[in-house]
N, C-alpha and C positions, 0 to 999 in steps of 0.2 A: 680588341680592335675588330670592327665589323669586316668580315671577309666576304668578298664578292665571289660568285661561283667561278670555279675553274673552267677552262675551255671545255673539258669533257662534260662537266655538269651543265654548262650552257648548251651544248649540243643536244643533250638528252631533253632539255626543257624547250628549246626553241629551234633546234636544228641549225643554229648559226655556225657552230664549229663542230666538225665531225668527231665522233667518239672512236671510230675505227682507226686502225693503224695505216691502211692503205687508202689511196684516193679512188673513190668510185667513178665509174664511167658516167659521162653525161647522159641524162635521160634522152630517149629518142626524140622527144618534143623539142629538144634544144639543138637539133641538127642545124648546122650553119654557123654556130658560134665558133670562135677560134679555139683550137685545142690547146689547153694549158696543162702540161704534164705535172708541173710542180709550181703552184702559185707563190709559195714561200721563197722560191729561188729566183723569182723575177726581179730584174733591176727596177729602180724607181722610175726610170724613163719608160720602160716597157709597161709597167703598171699604169702609168698615166695614159699611155697610148691605147691600152686595151679596156680601161675602165669605162669610157663613154658607151661603148657597144654593150657592155654587160648591164649598165644602168638602164639603157633604153629597153633591153629585153626584160629586166626585172620589173619595170613598170607595166609590162604587158601581161605579167603572170599573176595568178591568184596566190595570195599569202597562205601558207600552210601546205601547199603542194610540194611534191618532191622536186619539181623543176625550180620553184621559187627558192627552196632551201639550198639547192645546188649552186644557183647563181649567187645568192647572198654569201654562202660559204666562201666561194671563190673570191668575191670582192673583199671579204674580211681578210683572208690570207694574203691576198695581193698587197694590201695596204697596212699590214702589221708593222712594216718598217716605219711608218708614220707614227704609230703608237710608241715604238721603241725610241724614236727620236724625241718625242714629247716627254716620255718617262725619264730619259737621260738628263733632262733639265733639272730634275730633282734628285740626282744621284748623291748629292752631299747631305741629304736628309737621313734621318734614322730609319726610314721605311725601306724594306727590301725592294730591290728593283723589280723582282718577279711580281710582287703584290701591285706595284704601280702599273706594270704592264697589263695585269688583269683588269685593274680599274680603268685604264685607258682604253682597253678593248671594248668595255661596255660603252664608253663614249663613241668609239668608232662605229659600233653597231647602231647607236642612235643616229649618228650622222648619215649612215647608209640608208636608214629607214626614212629620213627626212629629205634627202638630197633629190633635187629635180634637175636632171641634165639639160632640160630645155631652156633654162635660164642663162646658159652660156658661162656659168662660173666653173672654174676648175675644182674638182672634188677635194684635192689636198688643201686648197685655200679655205674651202667650206668646212672641212672636217677638223683641221688642227685646233681652232678655238673650242670646238665641242669636246675634243679629247682632253685638252688642257683644262677646260672647265670641270670636267668629271674628276680629274686628278686633284684639282684644287678643292673641289667639294669634298673629296675623300679626306684631305688634310683637315678641312674645317669641321667635319662631322665625326670622324672616326679616330683621329690621332691625339685628341686631347686627353691627358691623364684624368682631368676632372671636367665634367661637362659644364660649360658656361653658356649663357645666352649668346646667340649669334651677334647681337649688337655689340657685346663686349669683345667678341673675337675680332670683329672688324675694327673696333676702336683700338685694340692692341696693335694691329697692323698700321693704322693711321698714326698712332703715337710713335711707332718706330721710325716711320718715314719722316714725320715732322721733326722728331728729335735729331735725326741725321742732318736734315736740311738746316735747322736752326744752329746746330753746332758748327756747321761750315760758315754760316753767315756771321755768327757772333764770336767764333773762336773759343767757345767754351760750351759746356753742357747747358741745355735750355732749362729754365726753371718751370715749375708747374704753371704759374700764371702765363708765361710766354707760350707754353704748349696749348693752354686753354684758349688763348687769344688766336693762335694760328688755326686751330681746329674749330673755333666758334662753339666751344663747349665750356662748362663750368669747371673750376679747379677740382670740385668734388668728383666730377665724372672722369677727370684725368687720373685722380687717385684710384678710382674704381677700376679703370682700364688697366693701370699698372698692377693692381692687386690680382685682377683676373688673369694676367699673363703668367702668374705663378702656377696656374692650373694646366698649362700646356704640357709640361713634362714633369714627371715625378722621379723620386729617388728611392731606391730600395732601402729598407730599414737596416739591411745588412751591408750597406755600402762600406767598403774597407777604407781605412785612413788614406788620405791623399790630398790633392790640391783643393777638392771640394768638401773634404770631410776631415779637417785637421782635428786631432784630439780624440780619434776613435770613430766608431760607426755612429749612425744617427741615434740609436737608442741611448748611447752614452751622452749625447749632447742635447737631445730634444725631449726624451722621456723624463718623467718626474723621478725624484729621489726622496728619501726620507728627510723630513724637515724637523730639525732638532729644536726649532724655535717654539714649537708647541710645548715641549717639555719645560723650556725655560719659563714660559708664561705660567704653567702650572706651579712651578717652584716659587715664582714671585707671588702668586696669589696665596700660596700656602704660608709664605713668610709674613704677610701683612698682619695677621692677628698676633703672631709671635713678636713682631717688632713693637707693637703697642704695649706689650708687657714689660719691655725694657725701660730702664731709667733714662732720664733726659741725657745724662752724661754718656751712657752706653750708646744711645742713638747718635750722639754727636761724634763719638769716636768712630763709629761705623761710617758715618757720612764723610768725615775727614779722610778716612783710610781708603774707602772704596768709591766715594763720590768725587772728592777733590784730589784723590790719589797722592796724599801727603805721606812722607816717611814717618816711621814711628818716632824718630827724633823731632821732626817738625810738629807732630801732634803733641808730644810731651812739652815742647816749648810753648805752644799755644795754651795748653791746659795747666801749665805750671807743675808738671810731674815729670819723672824720669822716663827715659826710653824703656827701661826694664819694666817699670810699672805699666806703661802702655802695652808692652808685649804680653804681660800677664792678663791684663784686662781684655785684650783682644782674644786671647786663647779661651778665656772664660765665656766671653760673649758668643763666640763662634761655636763652642761646645754646647752652650745652652740652646742655640738655634738648631744645631744638628740633632740634638736629642728631641727637640720639639717636632722636627720633621720626620724622624725615623724611629723614635722610641715608642714605648707603649703609650697608647692614647693619642698618637699623632693624627689618626683619622678623625678624632673628635675636633681637633683644632682646624684641620684642613677642610673638613666638611665637604 
């Protein structure tokens, strides 16, 4: 999974989040700003009330200066509750909440950089879509077990939504043609989207038996095993020249016994001989074939 920089790494690179343990004093050039002892402890209402003044001052400062970093750091910390609120929407996913908060913080920083307080829009209304978009982009680009094209990732989501809607309308699961008609795509594209959905999550090869792995781990069910059919083909090919050496009656007995699966008594009735005679003939024929396969000179016959 692609990891976004931690808050400490981000502070070293951009000065957005402080690496130090304590809160530094405001630079002298920022005299007149409201003193905020701990931005992380501010309530949402207080953060909304103080943010406009900080944004107006931020637009007056040059990026890269200590004053600019201090103000932007303060805005980030004051509004981290917004990031946590957005990340909590995805708490039922497999992604750790801490990772989602890191990703959302990147979105918060982008929103702070783009926000213009003179437009009269409240910052939280402006920033929330940006934070959510950054988290959704993370899911799209970094959480798939197998990387698939963006077109198929979006088609997977559309198929899920259309499937749910059609199932409620029809009272049954939607068919491929019905899904294709709803989404204005071809049935082949529907099949492709369903196949691509298998790449979202993977399973360990050592997955223990359970509801999703009945009958043992994945190696027991998915990996190949020795195919005895090849040996049977070799035996049949080796028998062909030996069968041509048998008499017509011997081949008929073999055909009735192992092809038609008749009993020795039924074979004797057909050929007008006793069951005992059939038994002796079968023993002789099979012994002759066995010797031809395994005895001296067998390699000459089997070539």
